[in-house]
C-alpha positions as CSV (number, residue, x, y, z in Angstrom):
1,M,-117.7,-132.7,-2.5
2,F,-117.7,-130.4,-5.5
3,R,-113.9,-130.0,-5.2
4,R,-113.4,-133.8,-5.2
5,F,-115.7,-134.1,-8.3
6,A,-113.8,-131.4,-10.1
7,I,-110.4,-133.0,-9.4
8,A,-111.7,-136.4,-10.4
9,T,-113.1,-135.0,-13.6
10,A,-109.8,-133.3,-14.4
11,L,-107.9,-136.5,-13.8
12,A,-110.3,-138.4,-16.1
13,V,-109.8,-135.9,-18.9
14,T,-106.0,-136.3,-18.7
15,L,-106.4,-140.0,-19.5
16,V,-108.4,-139.5,-22.7
17,P,-106.1,-140.4,-25.7
18,L,-105.2,-137.4,-27.8
19,P,-106.3,-137.4,-31.5
20,Q,-103.6,-138.6,-33.8
21,A,-102.7,-136.7,-37.0
22,H,-102.4,-139.0,-40.0
23,G,-99.1,-138.8,-41.9
24,A,-99.1,-137.7,-45.5
25,F,-96.9,-140.6,-46.8
26,T,-96.6,-144.2,-46.0
27,R,-93.5,-146.0,-44.8
28,L,-93.2,-147.8,-48.1
29,A,-93.4,-144.6,-50.1
30,A,-90.6,-143.1,-47.9
31,E,-88.4,-146.1,-48.4
32,R,-88.8,-146.0,-52.2
33,A,-88.2,-142.3,-52.3
34,A,-85.0,-142.7,-50.2
35,V,-83.7,-145.4,-52.5
36,D,-84.5,-143.4,-55.7
37,D,-82.8,-140.3,-54.2
38,A,-79.6,-142.0,-52.8
39,L,-76.5,-140.9,-54.7
40,V,-74.4,-143.7,-53.3
41,L,-76.7,-146.2,-54.9
42,R,-76.4,-144.4,-58.2
43,A,-72.7,-144.6,-58.0
44,L,-72.8,-148.4,-57.4
45,S,-75.1,-148.8,-60.4
46,Q,-72.8,-146.9,-62.6
47,E,-69.8,-148.9,-61.3
48,A,-71.6,-152.2,-62.1
49,K,-72.2,-151.0,-65.7
50,A,-68.6,-149.9,-66.1
51,Q,-67.4,-153.3,-64.9
52,R,-69.7,-155.1,-67.4
53,A,-68.2,-152.9,-70.2
54,Q,-64.7,-153.8,-69.0
55,A,-65.7,-157.5,-68.9
56,R,-66.8,-157.5,-72.5
57,A,-63.4,-155.9,-73.4
58,T,-61.5,-158.9,-71.8
59,R,-63.2,-161.3,-74.3
60,A,-61.9,-159.4,-77.4
61,L,-58.8,-160.5,-79.2
62,P,-55.7,-158.3,-78.9
63,D,-55.2,-155.7,-81.6
64,P,-53.2,-156.9,-84.7
65,Q,-49.7,-155.6,-85.0
66,L,-48.5,-154.0,-88.2
67,R,-44.7,-153.7,-88.8
68,L,-42.9,-151.8,-91.5
69,G,-39.1,-152.1,-92.1
70,L,-36.1,-152.6,-94.3
71,A,-34.3,-156.0,-94.3
72,N,-30.7,-156.8,-95.3
73,L,-29.8,-153.2,-96.2
74,P,-26.1,-153.1,-97.1
75,A,-24.2,-151.1,-94.5
76,D,-21.4,-149.8,-96.8
77,T,-23.7,-147.9,-99.2
78,F,-27.2,-148.2,-97.7
79,A,-28.3,-148.6,-101.4
80,W,-31.7,-150.2,-101.9
81,D,-30.8,-151.8,-105.2
82,Q,-27.3,-153.1,-104.3
83,E,-27.9,-156.6,-102.8
84,P,-30.3,-159.3,-103.9
85,M,-31.7,-159.9,-100.4
86,T,-32.5,-156.3,-99.6
87,Q,-36.2,-155.8,-99.3
88,L,-38.9,-153.6,-97.9
89,Q,-41.0,-155.6,-95.4
90,V,-44.6,-155.3,-94.4
91,S,-45.6,-157.7,-91.7
92,L,-48.8,-158.4,-89.7
93,R,-49.1,-160.3,-86.5
94,Q,-52.3,-161.4,-84.8
95,A,-52.0,-162.9,-81.3
96,L,-54.4,-165.6,-80.4
97,P,-54.3,-166.0,-76.6
98,N,-55.7,-169.2,-75.0
99,G,-59.4,-169.2,-75.8
100,K,-60.4,-171.1,-72.6
101,A,-58.4,-168.7,-70.4
102,R,-60.0,-165.7,-72.2
103,S,-63.5,-167.1,-71.7
104,A,-62.9,-167.9,-68.1
105,R,-61.5,-164.4,-67.4
106,F,-64.6,-162.9,-69.1
107,E,-66.8,-164.9,-66.8
108,A,-64.8,-163.8,-63.8
109,A,-65.1,-160.2,-64.8
110,M,-68.9,-160.5,-65.3
111,E,-69.2,-162.1,-61.9
112,G,-67.3,-159.1,-60.5
113,A,-69.8,-156.8,-62.1
114,R,-72.7,-158.9,-60.6
115,Q,-71.0,-158.7,-57.2
116,T,-71.1,-154.9,-57.4
117,A,-74.7,-155.0,-58.5
118,E,-75.6,-157.1,-55.5
119,Q,-73.6,-154.7,-53.3
120,R,-75.9,-152.0,-54.6
121,A,-79.0,-154.1,-53.8
122,L,-77.6,-154.8,-50.3
123,A,-76.9,-151.1,-49.7
124,A,-80.5,-150.3,-50.8
125,L,-81.8,-152.8,-48.2
126,E,-79.6,-151.3,-45.5
127,L,-80.8,-147.8,-46.4
128,R,-84.4,-148.9,-46.2
129,A,-83.8,-150.6,-42.8
130,A,-82.0,-147.5,-41.4
131,L,-84.9,-145.3,-42.6
132,R,-87.5,-147.7,-41.0
133,A,-85.6,-147.6,-37.7
134,R,-85.6,-143.8,-37.7
135,L,-89.3,-143.6,-38.6
136,I,-90.1,-146.1,-35.9
137,D,-88.2,-144.0,-33.4
138,I,-90.0,-140.9,-34.5
139,A,-93.4,-142.5,-34.2
140,W,-92.5,-144.0,-30.8
141,R,-91.3,-140.6,-29.4
142,Q,-94.4,-138.9,-30.7
143,E,-96.7,-141.3,-28.8
144,Q,-94.3,-141.4,-25.8
145,G,-94.6,-137.6,-25.7
146,E,-98.4,-137.8,-25.5
147,L,-98.1,-140.3,-22.6
148,L,-95.6,-138.1,-20.8
149,A,-98.0,-135.2,-21.2
150,R,-100.8,-137.2,-19.6
151,Q,-98.5,-138.3,-16.7
152,E,-97.4,-134.7,-16.1
153,A,-101.0,-133.5,-16.0
154,V,-101.9,-136.3,-13.5
155,L,-98.9,-135.4,-11.3
156,A,-99.9,-131.7,-11.5
157,Q,-103.2,-132.6,-9.9
158,L,-101.3,-134.6,-7.3
159,E,-99.2,-131.5,-6.5
160,A,-102.3,-129.4,-6.2
161,Q,-104.0,-131.9,-3.9
162,A,-100.9,-132.2,-1.7
163,L,-100.6,-128.4,-1.4
164,S,-104.3,-128.1,-0.6
165,A,-104.0,-130.8,2.1
166,F,-100.9,-129.1,3.5
167,E,-102.7,-125.8,3.7
168,V,-105.6,-127.3,5.8
169,G,-103.1,-129.3,8.0
170,R,-103.8,-132.7,6.7
171,G,-100.5,-133.2,4.9
172,T,-96.9,-132.4,5.2
173,E,-94.6,-130.2,3.2
174,N,-92.6,-133.2,2.2
175,D,-95.7,-134.5,0.4
176,V,-95.8,-131.3,-1.7
177,L,-92.0,-131.6,-2.4
178,E,-92.3,-135.2,-3.5
179,A,-95.2,-134.4,-5.8
180,R,-93.3,-131.5,-7.3
181,L,-90.2,-133.6,-7.9
182,A,-92.2,-136.3,-9.5
183,R,-93.9,-133.8,-11.8
184,Q,-90.6,-132.2,-12.6
185,A,-89.1,-135.5,-13.6
186,R,-91.9,-136.0,-16.1
187,V,-91.3,-132.4,-17.4
188,Q,-87.6,-133.1,-17.8
189,A,-88.3,-136.4,-19.6
190,Q,-90.7,-134.6,-21.9
191,L,-88.0,-132.0,-22.8
192,Q,-85.5,-134.8,-23.5
193,N,-88.0,-136.6,-25.6
194,D,-88.9,-133.5,-27.6
195,T,-85.2,-132.8,-28.2
196,A,-84.6,-136.4,-29.4
197,L,-87.7,-136.2,-31.6
198,A,-86.6,-132.9,-33.2
199,S,-83.2,-134.4,-33.9
200,A,-84.7,-137.6,-35.4
201,E,-87.0,-135.6,-37.6
202,S,-84.1,-133.4,-38.8
203,S,-82.1,-136.5,-39.7
204,L,-84.7,-137.5,-42.3
205,Q,-83.1,-134.9,-44.5
206,R,-80.3,-137.4,-45.0
207,W,-82.6,-139.8,-46.8
208,L,-85.8,-138.2,-48.0
209,P,-86.3,-135.5,-50.7
210,E,-87.6,-132.2,-49.6
211,A,-91.0,-132.6,-51.4
212,L,-91.7,-135.7,-49.3
213,L,-90.5,-134.1,-46.0
214,Q,-92.9,-131.2,-46.4
215,Q,-95.8,-133.6,-46.1
216,G,-94.7,-134.8,-42.6
217,P,-93.7,-138.3,-41.5
218,P,-96.2,-141.0,-40.5
219,P,-97.1,-140.1,-36.9
220,T,-98.0,-143.5,-35.4
221,L,-96.6,-147.0,-35.3
222,K,-99.9,-148.2,-36.7
223,A,-99.4,-146.0,-39.7
224,L,-96.0,-147.5,-40.3
225,F,-97.1,-151.1,-39.8
226,P,-100.9,-151.4,-40.2
227,S,-100.8,-155.0,-39.1
228,F,-98.2,-157.4,-37.7
229,G,-98.5,-160.7,-39.5
230,S,-97.2,-164.1,-38.4
231,W,-93.9,-165.1,-40.0
232,P,-93.1,-168.6,-41.5
233,T,-90.2,-170.7,-40.3
234,S,-86.8,-170.3,-41.8
235,A,-87.2,-173.6,-43.7
236,A,-90.3,-172.1,-45.4
237,V,-88.4,-169.0,-46.5
238,R,-85.2,-170.7,-47.5
239,E,-85.4,-169.5,-51.1
240,Q,-85.8,-165.9,-49.9
241,L,-82.9,-166.2,-47.6
242,E,-80.7,-167.7,-50.4
243,A,-81.8,-164.8,-52.7
244,H,-80.7,-162.2,-50.2
245,P,-78.3,-159.6,-51.8
246,A,-75.7,-160.4,-49.1
247,V,-75.7,-164.0,-50.1
248,R,-75.8,-163.3,-53.8
249,R,-72.9,-161.0,-53.5
250,L,-70.9,-163.8,-51.8
251,E,-72.2,-166.2,-54.4
252,A,-70.9,-163.9,-57.2
253,A,-67.5,-163.7,-55.4
254,W,-67.4,-167.5,-55.2
255,K,-68.3,-168.0,-58.9
256,R,-65.7,-165.3,-59.8
257,A,-63.1,-167.3,-57.9
258,G,-64.2,-170.4,-59.7
259,A,-63.8,-168.7,-63.1
260,E,-60.4,-167.5,-62.1
261,R,-59.5,-171.1,-61.1
262,A,-60.6,-172.2,-64.6
263,A,-58.5,-169.5,-66.2
264,A,-55.5,-170.5,-64.1
265,K,-56.0,-174.1,-65.2
266,A,-56.3,-173.1,-68.8
267,D,-53.0,-171.2,-68.6
268,F,-51.2,-174.6,-68.8
269,G,-52.1,-174.6,-72.5
270,P,-50.1,-172.6,-75.1
271,D,-50.9,-169.2,-76.6
272,Y,-50.7,-168.7,-80.3
273,A,-49.7,-165.9,-82.7
274,V,-50.0,-165.9,-86.5
275,D,-47.5,-163.9,-88.6
276,F,-47.7,-162.7,-92.2
277,A,-44.9,-160.8,-93.9
278,Y,-44.5,-159.4,-97.4
279,G,-41.0,-158.4,-98.6
280,A,-40.8,-156.1,-101.7
281,R,-37.5,-156.0,-103.7
282,D,-36.2,-153.5,-106.3
283,D,-36.6,-154.7,-109.9
284,L,-33.9,-152.2,-111.1
285,S,-31.0,-154.1,-109.5
286,P,-28.1,-154.8,-111.8
287,L,-28.4,-158.4,-110.8
288,G,-31.7,-158.6,-112.7
289,R,-35.3,-158.9,-111.7
290,R,-35.8,-160.0,-108.1
291,P,-39.1,-161.6,-107.0
292,D,-40.9,-160.3,-103.9
293,L,-40.9,-162.6,-100.9
294,L,-43.9,-163.8,-98.9
295,S,-43.5,-165.2,-95.4
296,A,-46.0,-166.8,-92.9
297,G,-45.5,-168.4,-89.5
298,I,-47.1,-169.5,-86.3
299,T,-45.7,-168.7,-82.9
300,L,-46.4,-170.8,-79.8
301,S,-45.8,-169.7,-76.2
302,L,-45.0,-172.9,-74.4
303,P,-45.5,-173.0,-70.6
304,L,-42.2,-174.7,-69.9
305,F,-41.8,-173.4,-66.4
306,A,-45.3,-174.4,-65.1
307,R,-44.0,-175.3,-61.6
308,E,-42.9,-171.8,-60.9
309,K,-45.8,-170.0,-62.6
310,Q,-48.9,-171.9,-63.7
311,E,-49.0,-174.3,-60.8
312,Q,-48.6,-171.6,-58.2
313,G,-51.4,-169.5,-59.9
314,L,-53.7,-172.5,-59.9
315,V,-53.0,-173.2,-56.2
316,A,-53.8,-169.6,-55.3
317,A,-57.0,-169.6,-57.3
318,E,-58.2,-172.9,-55.7
319,L,-57.5,-171.5,-52.2
320,R,-59.5,-168.4,-53.0
321,E,-62.4,-170.4,-54.4
322,E,-62.5,-172.5,-51.2
323,G,-62.4,-169.5,-49.0
324,Q,-65.3,-167.8,-50.9
325,R,-67.3,-171.0,-50.7
326,A,-66.8,-171.1,-46.9
327,G,-67.8,-167.5,-46.7
328,L,-71.0,-168.2,-48.6
329,Q,-72.0,-171.1,-46.4
330,D,-71.3,-169.1,-43.3
331,A,-73.5,-166.2,-44.5
332,L,-76.4,-168.6,-45.2
333,R,-76.1,-170.0,-41.7
334,A,-75.9,-166.5,-40.2
335,L,-79.0,-165.4,-42.1
336,K,-80.9,-168.5,-41.0
337,A,-79.9,-168.1,-37.4
338,D,-80.7,-164.3,-37.4
339,Y,-84.1,-165.0,-39.0
340,D,-85.0,-167.6,-36.4
341,S,-83.9,-165.3,-33.6
342,Q,-85.9,-162.3,-34.9
343,R,-88.9,-164.6,-35.7
344,G,-88.9,-165.9,-32.1
345,A,-88.7,-162.4,-30.7
346,A,-91.6,-161.3,-32.9
347,V,-93.7,-164.3,-31.7
348,Q,-93.0,-163.5,-28.0
349,Q,-93.7,-159.8,-28.6
350,S,-97.0,-160.6,-30.3
351,E,-98.0,-162.8,-27.5
352,A,-97.1,-160.2,-24.9
353,L,-99.0,-157.5,-26.9
354,A,-102.1,-159.7,-27.0
355,H,-101.8,-160.2,-23.2
356,Y,-101.6,-156.4,-22.7
357,E,-104.5,-155.7,-25.0
358,T,-106.8,-158.5,-23.7
359,T,-105.8,-158.6,-20.0
360,L,-103.5,-156.0,-18.6
361,L,-104.8,-152.8,-20.2
362,P,-108.5,-153.7,-19.5
363,L,-107.6,-154.6,-15.9
364,A,-105.8,-151.3,-15.4
365,E,-108.6,-149.4,-16.9
366,R,-111.2,-151.1,-14.7
367,H,-109.0,-150.5,-11.6
368,W,-108.7,-146.9,-12.5
369,A,-112.5,-146.5,-13.1
370,R,-113.3,-148.2,-9.8
371,S,-110.7,-146.1,-7.9
372,L,-112.1,-142.9,-9.6
373,A,-115.6,-143.8,-8.5
374,R,-114.6,-144.5,-4.9
375,F,-112.6,-141.3,-4.8
376,S,-115.6,-139.4,-6.0
377,E,-117.6,-141.0,-3.2
378,G,-115.0,-140.1,-0.6
379,T,-114.2,-143.6,0.3
380,L,-110.7,-143.8,-1.2
381,P,-107.6,-141.6,-0.5
382,F,-106.6,-139.3,-3.3
383,D,-103.1,-140.8,-3.5
384,R,-104.6,-144.2,-4.1
385,A,-106.7,-142.9,-6.9
386,L,-103.7,-141.2,-8.5
387,A,-101.7,-144.4,-8.0
388,A,-104.3,-146.2,-10.0
389,A,-104.1,-143.6,-12.7
390,L,-100.3,-143.8,-12.9
391,A,-100.6,-147.6,-13.0
392,L,-102.8,-147.3,-16.1
393,L,-100.4,-144.8,-17.7
394,S,-97.4,-147.1,-16.9
395,T,-99.2,-150.0,-18.5
396,Q,-99.9,-148.0,-21.6
397,S,-96.2,-146.9,-21.8
398,A,-95.1,-150.6,-21.5
399,A,-97.6,-151.5,-24.3
400,L,-96.3,-148.7,-26.5
401,D,-92.7,-149.8,-25.9
402,L,-93.6,-153.3,-26.8
403,N,-95.2,-152.1,-30.0
404,R,-92.0,-150.4,-30.8
405,Q,-90.0,-153.5,-30.2
406,R,-92.4,-155.5,-32.4
407,A,-92.1,-152.9,-35.2
408,L,-88.3,-153.2,-35.0
409,S,-88.5,-157.0,-35.2
410,E,-90.8,-156.6,-38.2
411,S,-88.3,-154.3,-39.8
412,A,-85.4,-156.8,-39.2
413,L,-87.4,-159.6,-40.7
414,L,-88.2,-157.6,-43.8
415,F,-84.5,-156.9,-44.2
416,L,-83.6,-160.6,-43.9
417,I,-86.0,-161.8,-46.6
418,A,-85.5,-158.6,-48.7
419,Q,-89.1,-158.0,-49.4
420,E,-91.9,-155.5,-48.6
421,L,-95.0,-156.1,-46.6
422,D,-97.8,-157.9,-48.5
423,H,-100.4,-155.4,-47.6
424,E,-98.4,-152.6,-49.2
């Protein structure tokens, strides 16, 4: 009787949850640190600034052209004072390209810079999502390791009981072998889980600064997501979906294509250039005093071959604009469908978790408690008591995996609406 009581007590101890260590930083702090420390995001920010600077340069007028020269110099003597039309010329030209085309190309360049800025925002979101997935995996593997340790301890007791029964002739050697194989499977699973956990923790060096890593990652799913809230429908978050960096990046590309179309349309108009020239002549000519000459003129570049040039450019710009518009609409549809899918999964996972917490886990715990009491009284075989314990552990494992899936759905929804949790 004492032996049965000792075994039952040992089994009960293995089912007591192990204390959890609290992480030194929150998920949100880790995400922000990763974004601040990411060199690729800095590079995109610098590129966006460079493109804005280039855009401002496209709006400026071309540099004026200064020309110095001699006109009508006699070829027989090359004498400056021989002929009355010989003169020293100083001319200035200022090109005035089509103003509407310049303005449209400036808008196109600015939209290109905004496109790069939105690409940076999208890359930051993707970085945060990847880090969240890794932290969720680490938390799940830590808690999974604790459950595997409990299962291994339970199976160790099963092995000891099977060996004891074999020694007194009440069991078979095959029972002992099966118990050992089952226990060894848990040991092997624990080793694989520990290896994967170490690899996942090492990979955090890719995202987080050393100062934050020294504090240790959040150890539990509860620490990562203190609460799972209900999510509104896609219609209610339409504005957030439309403001997603992936959408805004395509919107900038569409507006850029529209500005390029406007520039191509403006190219049907002429370009201008203004010319001023001053011609100085030698007063010492034997022909007498010669007055200096002043010239002015306007040059127009006429688009006389529009069918081969301007019209083709306009057609190309219109096709690009239509393609960008279609891409934008498709992205909005994809975001809405993805949001609805992830929201539906989150709702089902929340309902399943509630069922586990209110029904399945309490039922498994009561079944184990009754089985343990009957085993202590000697009215239930040991293998039945252990089966009840393993059923409880299996139910806990399923609930933990469901928590992991719910956390991944929460992370996906955060990515889609590009915002942080309200409680943080």
